[in-house]
Structures are given as structure tokens and as C-alpha cells.
N, C-alpha and C positions, 0 to 999 in steps of 0.2 A: 605665770595670770595673774601677782604681784603689780608686774611691769607695768603686762595691762590696765589694771587699776587705778596704775599712781598716773601714769598717760590720759585716760579718763578722767581722774580729777581734776591734774591739770587742767584738761581742755573747759572742763565744770564750768571748774574758776573762772577760768578764761573766758567766757561765754557771757557771764553773772556782771565779772569787772569791764568790762565790755559795754556790756547790758547797759549799766550804772553809769557809765560815758555816757552813754547818748541819754537819759532819761534826765541827768543832774541837771543840767545847765537852763529846761523847759520850767522842772519842778523848781530849784530855787526860783526863777524867774516868779512863775506862777503862788510859792507861796512863799515870800515876798511881800508882793504886792497886796493876796491875799489877809499878811497883817497887817496890812496900814489901814485897811480900805476895814479888821477887824474892831483895830484903835479908835478910827473915825467913828465907825457903827454903833460904838456902844458910846459915843459923843454925844450922837444925834436917832437914838434907839430906833424913831421913824421912820427915816431914810433904812437905816440897817448896812449889816456888814452887807450884804447878798449884792445889793443895787451897788453902794459906791464900791464895787468889787468887780461889777459886772461895767459899770462905768469910767472907769480905770483903766482895765482894758481895754472897751471901744474907744479909748481917747489915745491910749501912743501905740493901740494896732492901726490908725487914721492916721497919728507922725510918722511914724516908720513901721512898717511891717515887718514883722515879724522873724529872724535867722531865721534857714535849716538848721542850727543847733536846736533851737528853740521848741522842734516841730516835733519829733522821737516823744517829749517831755506833756507838751499841754496833750497829746493825741491821750498818750496812758493817763494828763488828768482827766482826758471826758470823756474814757472808755473804765477800765480801770477799778480811779479813786473816784467816782463817780455811784460807780454800782458800791462799792463798799461804800459811800456817804447814807445810800441809798435805805440800806440791809441796816446801819447802827440809827438811821432817822425810826424805822419798824422799832428797834427796842427798848423805844422811847414811850412806845404808843402804850397803851392800855384799852381792851373793850371796856373793863371796869366803869371805864368816865359816864358809860350812857345807864348807869344805876342811877345816877347823882340825876338826871331830865326826866321828866314826863312823859309818859306816852306821846302826846301829843304834844308835845316840844322836837321830841322826836319822826313825826308823823311829818310836821313843817319843815326840817332839815331833808328829812330823807325827799321828800315835793319837788325844796326849792332844789335840792343837786342837781336832779331829775329832769325837772323843768328847763332848770338854767344852761346843764348841756347840752340838753335837748334841741332847744329852739334858737341859741346862739350855735351853733352850727349847719341849723338849715339859714340862720341871715348872714352867717357866710361863705356861703356857698351861693347863693342869692349873688354877692358880693363880686361871686368867681377867683375868694381870695385861695390860695391853696386849705386846702385840707388841711394839711398836718399843723399849720398858722392857726387857724377855728381853733381846734382841736387844745392847741393849747393855752390859749383864752379862755376857752371855755373852763376846763379842770383848773384857771389861775382863778379863773372866777368864783367857782363854784367852790370849791373846796379850802386854799387857803395859799394862796399868792402864789410868789417864785418855787416854792416846796415843790411845790402840785407839779410846779412847770417842771422841773427837776426833774422827778418823781416821772410822769409821763412822759418825757418827754425821749430816752434812750427805748422805750420800750415798740414809739409808733416811728422810732428810725428820725427823730426829726433834725434840721440841720443846726447848726450855729444861730444865725443870721434870724431864721424863723422862734428858737426860741429866746435869743435877744430881746429877738420886736415884743418878743406873748410877756416879759418879763418887764421890760420899760413900759409896755403900755397898760398894766397893771400897775404899776408900781406909781401913773403918774394918775389914776381912778383915788388907790388908796389913802394917795393927801388929802385930796378934791374930798373923800368920805367924812375923816377926821376931821375936816370943817362945816358941811354941813349938816350929819347925820344928829348931829346934839343940836342944831337950831330949828332942825325941821322936829326931832322928837319934844320938845317942846309948844312947835308950833301945832303938831298934832294930840298935843298934853297927853304925852304917855306915860302909864307910870316907870316906875322905874325897870319893876321884871321885863313888861313888855319890851321895852327901850330895848334894856342888856339882852332880846332873845334877840330884837333885829337886826343891835349890832355884828350877834355872836353867827346870823346866818346870811348876813346880807356882807357887811364887810369884807375885804377878801385877807389881807394879812393878820397874822393873831396879832401883832404891838398894836399895829393901827385900831383894832377894836377893843385892847387896849385901852385906849387914847380918847378915843371916842366913849368909852363906855363910862368907863372913870373918870373924864369931863362931864357927863352928866352925871352921877352923883355913883356913889361909892356903894351900892346895895345894884345899879344896872355894873358894876364892872365884873362885883362876885357873877352873877350871872350870866353876864358877856362871856368869863374864861370858862366858864363851864360846858357852856353851848357851842363855844369857837372850839375844847377839845377832843367832841364830840362831831361835829362834824368836818373835825382834820381827819378824825377815823376812817371816815369815808372815804381817805383815798385807798385805804388800803384795801378793800373789792373789785374801787373805783378802777387798779393797779389791774389786777389779774384780769377784770374785764376787756383790757385795753389791750393786754396781751394773745388772751383767746384770740378779741377776733381782731387784728392785725395778725398774728399766726397763718389763721382765717384767710384774712387776703391774699396773702406771700401766698398761698397755698390755690387761690384759687387764682391771680397773674401765672402761672406758674403751670400751671397742667397743658396747658398743651406741649410741655416740654418735652422730649425723647423722654426724662429720667423721669424714677415716682416722687414724687415731692417728696419730703423725707419730715413733719409736723415737728418732730421732736430736735433736730437740728437749727430749724428754723424760730422755736421760745425763746422765748428772753426769759432762766430759767431763775436769774437773779428777780425776780418778782419773790417764787418762791420764796426763798430767804430770807426779804423784806415780807411778807405774812407773817413763816415762821415765828420769826421776832416777835416779829405783834403778838403773836400766842403765844409763845413763852415769856413777854412782860407780864402776858394777863394774869398767869397764876403764879406770877412769883418767880421765876426761875434763876430773876437779876434782881441782884442785891440793891437800894436806895442809891450807896454810889458810884454803883455801876454803869446804872442806867443814866445818870448827873454828867459820868467823863464819857460814854458812848453817844451822848447828847452833842455834846462842846463838838468836841473831837468829829460828831459828826455834820455840825455845825459847818465849823472850818475846813473841812473838804470840800460839803457846801461853798462857801466861799471860791475857793479855788478855783473850783470847778464854772462859776463864772466869770473871774477871771481867764479862766481859759478862754470862755467861748467870745470873749467881746478880745482877744487877742486872733480869736481864729477866724472873726466874722469877716462877711466882708460889706464894704462901706456901697458900693456901688447894687449889689445883690441886693441889703437891704432901702438903698434910698429909690430903687427901680418897684418895689414893694407898694410905692404910694404912705397914701391916705385910709388905706382901707382897715388897716388892721385897728387902727385909733378907733374907727365909728364902729367895729365887730365891737370890741371892749366900753362901749361908750353906753350900746344897744345891753349891751352882757349888766353892766352896770346898776342902768336904770333896770332892767331884766328884772336880776335878780331883788334890787330894793321894792320897783313892786310886790312880785311873789309875795315876801316875803311877807312885808307890811298887812298884805292880806289875811294873810293865811295867819296870822298872828293873830289879828281882828276879831277872821271868824274861830278861833279855839278859843279867846277868851272869853266870847261873846256869849 
């Protein structure tokens, strides 16, 4: 028996080392590029490391297609590390933020998120754009940019080209928002509270919200921070909802098959770990240092994922999508800006 156990142990170690050797090249390359993107992102926070990582991956992938040796590592990053990053991100969220804003502002956030996603989806389908791409642009615009796209992407089984296009589109309109919003805020004679609420509900990425809000005033920056954090929390129920809807659609598409549909098997269960992590953090299960550490690790893993997305994306397939993603992003950005300012004026009057 000891001999059998020794053989099994040796085979297990051999499998592990063999698997590690397969994954190592891709993980090392994506990790190294992510580290460089992290460095640049810290120095240009309006762009951020995730966008730098995506652009670097796209550039390298366009110049020279990744070798087969990198494939196992990039696939592992896009599947396993992505799910780990999402769970770690959940551990940094706390529903306690909701108590820091008023009921009226919370209703504005909920209305903006629901209307932005649903109307963007209708507009995107009218343009005959891929439904998964439309969904990614919708949630990226309505919630928190690249993080929302990266979270929802694996749930709806979006491919690398759709993810890359969605992140790039959101990034472009983020840059415009940072410049235009403070100018419009002064033109509309908004108060600091009103502008902070507007920036927090309408601008996509957190860093862009802070840049625009603090450009307007310090008071607007503080309000915008709280509103944006609360808006980001909407990703938790939204991720679960997308998981249920996608599972239902998969089940319906398989109804004609001879075998019975296994909903337990096709449901993306990592969402529950994401939700559980957020709930546990809300009740203080994690220390402040632990939350900070997990958030940093999760952010770095997301940068690695963006690098892998860029390396794996097919430029020709992206080119075939044309300008439709741009027009969808433009529509979504204008829509969320108009809806939020209207509701804020209505609530505050």
C-alpha cells in the first residue's frame, strides 16, 4: 500500500509541476506587462492601470500574435484569476455606504442604473450590435466602467473582443466627461452637492468621478465619492441578476436537446462568492488592513486580466464591429448624463 501511495504522490507532483510549467510563460508575461501598466497607471490615474494593460496587450498582440506557449497562462488568467479578482473586489465593498446618502439620492442612483442599462440595450439591438457587447457597454456606463465590464463579462460569456471594445469605448467617454462635466456644472449653476451627485451618478469610472468632482469643488468631491461608492454597490445584485438571466437563456436554448438541462451546472457560481464577500465585509468580518490588501491584489489581478484580454483579442474581429460600439457608448453616456441631471433637479427642487 505504501508503494501505491508513493506512486500516486509522485504522479500528483509530476502533474502539478507539468501544469505549472504550462502556465508559467503566460502568467509571467501577463504579470510583467501588468506590473508595467500598474506603474504607468499610478502616474496617470485618469487613464489607470487597467486601460494601460489592455492597450499594451492589444498592441503586442497586433504586432506579433502570442505564441502557443503563452496560451495556457493567458487562458488561466482569463478564467481562474478573473474569478478570484471579482471575489476579492467583492470583499472591498460594503453596503454600509448606503446609510451615508439620503433616500432621494439612492432613488436617483437606482433609476439611473436601471434606465441606462435597459435603454442602452434597446438602442444597441436597434443598431444590430452583438447583445453581449451591448450589455457590457450598458453596465460599464451605468455602474463603474472597466470593473463592471470585467465582472459581468464572464457571467454572460462575452469574448475577448467584446470586452476589449467595451472597455476602450467607456475609457474614451470617461476622458471627455472629466473635461466637460465641470464646465457644464458651472454653466448650469449647480451647487456643489448637486454637481457631486451628478458626477457620482453619471461618470463611469471612479477616478474620473473624483477628478471631475474635485475640479468643481472640494465639497463636490466629497459628495461624488460617497455617491459613486454607493453606485458601485449596485454591481452586486446586478451580477446575480445577470447570472440568473443568462442561466435561464442557456436553459431555454438547450430545451430541444435530448438530455435534461442542468441549471446547477451552467449557473456561474462564483457570483455567490462575490456577493458573500461583500456581505461579510458589510458586517465587519474582515479587518481594515485585510480589506485594503485584498482590494490591491484584486486590482492587480484585474490588470493582468486586461493584459490577457488584449493579447487574446482578434484585431480583425474587432475591426468588423465598426463604429457601432462607439455610437452605443455615445448614446449611453449622453443618456445617463441627461437622466441623472433631470432626476437630481427634480429631487432637489
